[in-house]
N, C-alpha and C positions, 0 to 999 in steps of 0.2 A: 796079469794085467788087471787094473782096477776097472770096475764097471759101474757107471753112474746112471741111475734111472731118471725118468721124468717123475715129478711129484704132482699128482692130480689130487687136489684138496689135501695136500700134505702126505699122500700115500704113494709109495713107490709103484711105478708102472714101467715095464720094459717093453720097448717097441721093436718092431722088426727092422726099422730104419735106424742106423747108428753111424756115428762118425768116430774116428780114432785120432787123438792128439798125441804126438810123439814127445819123448823126452828131448829137451832142447839140445842136449849135448850128444847123446848117443844116436838120436834120430830113430830110436826103436819105439814101437807102440807103448804108450804108458797108460792111457785111460781111454776106455770105450764109453761113449756117451750116447744114450738113447735120444732119438730126435722126435719131436712132436710135429705132426703135420698141421697145416692151417685148419683143416676140418676138425681135428681133435680139439684144438685150442678153442675154436669158435663154439663147439658143442659144450665144452666145460663152462664157458663163460655165459651160457644161457641162464645159468643158475646164480648169476652175480647178486641179484637182490636178496636172495636167501642167505648167501654168504655174508653180505653186508649186515644183515639182521643179526647174525651171530655176534659180530663185533659190538653191536648196539646193546647187547646184553651185559657188557662190561662197563663199569664206570671208568672214566679216564684215569683216576687215581689208581685203580687196580692194574690198568695196563702199564702205567709207569712203574709200579712195583714189579710186575712181571718182566718188564724190559731190563730193569736193574738186576733182577735175578738171572736173566738170560745172559747178561754181560759176563758174570762170573762163570757161568757154564761154558759159554763160548771160549773164554780164555783158558779155562783150566781142565775141562772134562774130556773124557773119551766119549765120542758121539757116533751115532750110526753114519755109515758112508756106503750107500748101496747095500750089497750083501756082506759087507765087512764093517769094521769100525775105524775110527780115526782119532789118534791122540793129538794134542796140540803140536808136538814136535813133528808128527807125520804131516799135519796140515801145513806147517812151514815148509817142509821138504817137498811136498807135492806142488805147492804154488811155485816154488823155485824151479822144479823140474819142467813145468810147462810154460812159465813166463820168462825164466832166466834170472829173475831177481835174486840177488844174494840173500842169505838167511837174515842178515842184519836189517835189510830193507823190508823183508816180509814181516819181521817182528815189529818194526816201526808202524807199518800199515795195520798190523793186527792190533796194536795198541790204539791206533786211531779209531778203528771200528769199536773196540772195547770202550774207548773214551766216550763216544757219542751215546752208547748204551748206558754206561754207568752214570753219565751226567745228563740223562735224558730230561730231567725236570728243568735243568738250566737251558738246554737246547730248546725245549718247547716254550719256555718263558721268553726266550729271545725271539722265536718265530711269531709268537702271539702278542708280543709287547707286554708281557706280564699278565695276560688274561687268565683267570681261573678256568681251567678246562671243564669244571662242572657246568659251564655254560653249554658245552656240547652234550652233556648228560641230560640236562633239563630242556634243552632246545632254546633257552633264552636266559638272560641274567643281567647283571649290572656291571659296567666297566666305567670307572671314573664318574660315577653318578648318572650315567646314561644307560637306558635300556638297550640291549643288543640281542640279536638273534642271528644264528648262522645255519646254513643248510649245506649239505654235501653236494659238490658239483658232479659227483659220480659215485658209483657203488664200489669202485676199486681203484688201485694205482698200478698201472703197468710200468715196467722198466726194461728197456733194451740196453743191456749192460756191456761194458767194454772189457778188453783183455789187458790193458796196459798196466793197471795198478790196483791192488785190492782196496786201497783207502777210499775209493769212490763209493763203495757200498755203504759207507756211513750216511750217504745222502738220502737213501730211501727208508732207512730203519725207523726214523721218527714217525712214519705213517702209522705204525702199529699203535703207538700211544695216542694217535689222533683218530683211532677207531676205523681204520681203513684197511681192507684186505689187500694182499699183494699178489701180483702176477708178474713173475720175473723170467726174463730170457737171459741166461748167463752167456758170457763169452766162451768160445771153445777152448781158449787157453787159460781161462780163469773161472772154471765152474765151481771151484772149491768154496769160496767165501760165502756166496748166497746159500749154498746147500748147508754149510755149517751153521750159519746164522739161523736159518729156518729150524734146524734140529735143536739148537739151543733154546729157541722160543717155545718149541713144542715141549721140551723137557721142563721148561720153566712154568708151563701151565696154559699155553695158548692152544686152542683147538686146532688140529691139523688142517681143518677145512678152509681156513682163511689164507692158506699159502698155495700158490701155484708156481711150479718151477718147470719151465718149458724150454729146454735146449731146442733150437730150431734153426731153420734156414732163413734167408731173406724174406720169403713169403710169409713164414710164421711170425717174424718180427713185425711185418706190416699188419698182420692180423691182430697182434697184441695192441699195437698203437691205435688201430681202428676200432677195436672192440671193448677197450677199457674206458672207464669214464674220464680218467685223467692218466697221464703217462709221462715218463721221462725217456729221453733218447740221448744216448752217448755215442759220439762218432766224429769222424773228420768232416770237413766242409762238404764233400760230396754226399756223405751219408745223411746229413741233417738238412740239406738244402730243400728237399721237397716237403719237409714238415715245418719249416720255420714260420709259416704264417697260420699254422693250426693252433688256436689258443688252448686246445686240450693237451698239447704236447709241450713239455718243458724241455728246451734244447740245452744240451751240454756238449758243446763243440770245442774247438780250439779257444784257449783263453787269451792269447796274445798279451800276457801279463808283463808289466814293465816296472823297472826302477828308474826314477827320475831324480837327477841332481840339479838343484837350482843354481842360478848364477852366483849366489852368495856362498855356496859350499863346494863348488866344483873344483876350486883350486886346492882343496884339502881332500881330494877324492880317495887318497890312500887310507883315510880313516874309515871309509865306508866299503872297502873291498870285501870285508868279511860278510857284510849284509848282502852284497851283490853275489858273492860266490854261493852263499847258502840259498839265495833265491833261485839261482840258475841251476845248481848242481844237486840239491837235495833230492832224494828218491830217484836218482839217475835221470833227472829231467823229464820224468814220465807224467807229471801232473799238469793239469791246465792252469794251476796256480804257480807253477814254476815260471820265473821271469824268462822271456825270450827276447826282451829288448832292454837296453840301458840307454835312455835318452838324456842327452846333455847339451848345454848351450855351446860348449867349446871344449877343447882339449880331448876330443874324442879318440884320436889316434893314441895318445899317451895312456888313456884309460883302458882302451882295448888291449894295448901291449901289456899293461900291468895285470889285467885279468888273464890274458893268454899265458903269461909266465906261470901263474898259479895253476891254471887248468892243465898245463903240460905236465905237471907233477902227478896228475891223477892217472893211474895205470890199472889195467885189469888185475884182479886178485881172485883167489879161489872162492868158491861159493860160500864156504863157511868162515871166511876171514872177516872178523868183526870190523876191520878197517876198510872193507870194500865200499867204493863210492860210485861205481858204474856197473851196469848190468849188460849182459849180452842180449842180442836179439834172438828170440825163439826161432824166427825164420831168417837165416842169413841173407836171403834175397832182399828182404826189407831193408836191412842195413846198407847193402850195396846200392839199392835204388835211391835211398835218401841221400847217400853221398854223391851220387850222380846228379841229383836234383840241385844240391848245393853248388856243385861245380858248374852246372849249367847257368845258375843264377849269377855266379861270379863272372861269367863271360861278359856280362854287361858292365861297362866302365863305371867306376865310382864306388866299388866295394872290394875289400881284400880280406882273405882268411889270414888273420894275424897269427893264429896258432900254428900255421904251417911251418914257420921258420923254427919253431921250438919242438916240432915232432917230425923230423925228416922221414920217419917210417910211413907216413901217410895217415889219413883219417880212419880208414878201416883197419882193424887189428884182429888177429887171431890169438886166442889164449885158451888152453885147456879144452879144446874142441868147441869153443864158443866164438861167435863173431860179434865184435864190439865196434861201436862208433866212438872214437875218442872225443872228449869235450872240445868244442869248437867255438871261437868267438870271431865275428866279423867286424870290420869297421866300415860303416856306410857314410858317405859324405852328405847324403840327403835322405830325408824321409820318403822321397819319391822313388828311391831305388827299389827294385823288385825284391831285394832280400832284407829290406829294412823292417818289415813287419811279417815275419814268417815264424813258424813254430814246428819243431820236430820232437820225436820221442827219445831224446837224449840231451845231455847238457849242451845247449846251443843258445847263443845270444848274439844279437846284432847291436853294436854300439853306434848310435845314430846322433848326428849333430843337427840340432834344430834350435833356431833362435828362441829364447824363452817366451817372447811375446807371441810366437806362432805355435808353440808346443801343444797346448791343450786343443787348439782348433784342429790340429793334424793328427792327434793321437789315435783316432779310430776306436772301434769297439775294443775295450780292454777289461778283462775280468777283474784283475787286481792291479792297482797302482800303489807302489811304495814311493812316496814323494819326500825326499830329504831336502828340506829348505825351511828357512825362517821367514820367507817373504809372504806376507799376507795376501798379496794380489794373486800369486800363483796358487796358494791354498784355496782361495775363494773361487778361482776359475775351475779348479778340479772339483770342488764341492758342488759347483753348479753344472758340471758336465753330465749329460745324459749317457755318455759313453763309458763311464767308469762304474763297474759293478761293485767293487770293494775298494775302499780307500784307506791306506795306512799313512798317516801323517807322522813322519819321523823315521828313524832307522829301524824299521820293523821288517824282517824278511817277508816276501810275498807268500811264503809257505806257512807262516805262523797263523793259526786258526784260533778264533775265539768261539767257544761253545755257544755263547749267547748271541752270535751274529749269523745271519743266513749266509750260505755259501754262494749260490748262483740261483737267483730267484728265491722266493719264499714258499716253502712247501705248504705251510698252513694256508696261505692265500691261494695256492694252486689247488688245494683240495676243498676249500670251503669259501663260500660267498656270504656276505652279510646282507640280510634283508632289513628293510624298514620294519619297525616293530613298536606297537603300542598296545596297552591293555587296560581295561578297567578291573581293578582289584577284586571287587565283588559285585555281582549282579543282584539287583533288588527284585524279588518276585512278588507280584501283587496277588 
């Protein structure tokens, strides 16, 4: 069995308190993870200002070079893993073992993490709107002919991380290039990626001291959020609710992302089924940027039926099959609970599981000792139906009929909108909407990411605040 330690200032520490995560298929113990208690975390973070000072000893350009070097190490090298080592292939297999993700999906997520590290200069340019990061080195500088100065909002960035998909780890990585130490709480089913990224950075030349890796319980997670200067929290509605009004915490909850077809294109919806399918089904529907809604002004039942016919062709495959499109649930009880939630929602009149007629075997499926939820599309007659704006961790979408003039008003908080339309009025309404986090105008899948665009919130603005700044170039001494 693999044993993963805590990393205190980047150095392994084995605690007496541990948890064991099983292999999703055999249910046998697979990895034993040391747990940090809140007191240990709080004690380590008392030294946060000194750790922050270590980062200030690097120029931002050096940190970008180190991040690019770490990208190649992360992708290609054999790295420390507790008291053993981990090859890239073992990394893929270990993530698959505890999350259920097929190898092909793990590698796609691995490439996403690699991409943000390899393209870190482009990422940072997008987050800072092209500002030269030497401004952070000097404390002030010029942007567009104006004097600017920024100060750090805190001495570190904490992150309470999820289990659902490795790709989310790309969101905290740019903090290193922005001279900010990291305090990470990994998910119990996906402890692998943050550990490997940390080891890659250390091998690339970062001091171990700037990394904290604290597997912990709910109390420890709260301690990280309370004790770090700035933080990220990933979780469902219940997990993030109590932190949503804390400006120190950047919330990453359900995305409720959507594909919208305008009245001018809805009659040709067949042309856009590929974009819809990619948006809903990529990464087995486990990302907040997967579409969970397809909103149309009419022809909703036909569109839902067309999507359902395609979805019904997606079947469980072996973990090493390069054509695998869906992943099993590491905990079978979660799959069964989600299916019951959907059935309970369908008890309300006005919604139908359109995929049901194309998969008589039911929504929950067993394959190779894994429990799957088969892709599901609903048709909802109104946006007010309880299932019209829901999100689950598998390929799921509700096709909702909404008059175009009412659509933007009723869309609700939406992380990504892909709007397929040529109508200027609809485009302008979406551009003006405070509810849309990312907007794709045209047939761009919701899952397509631009390295120069922020994902959910802006990490630079989360970590740094601008101060008013003026100076006299030279003082005259009498």
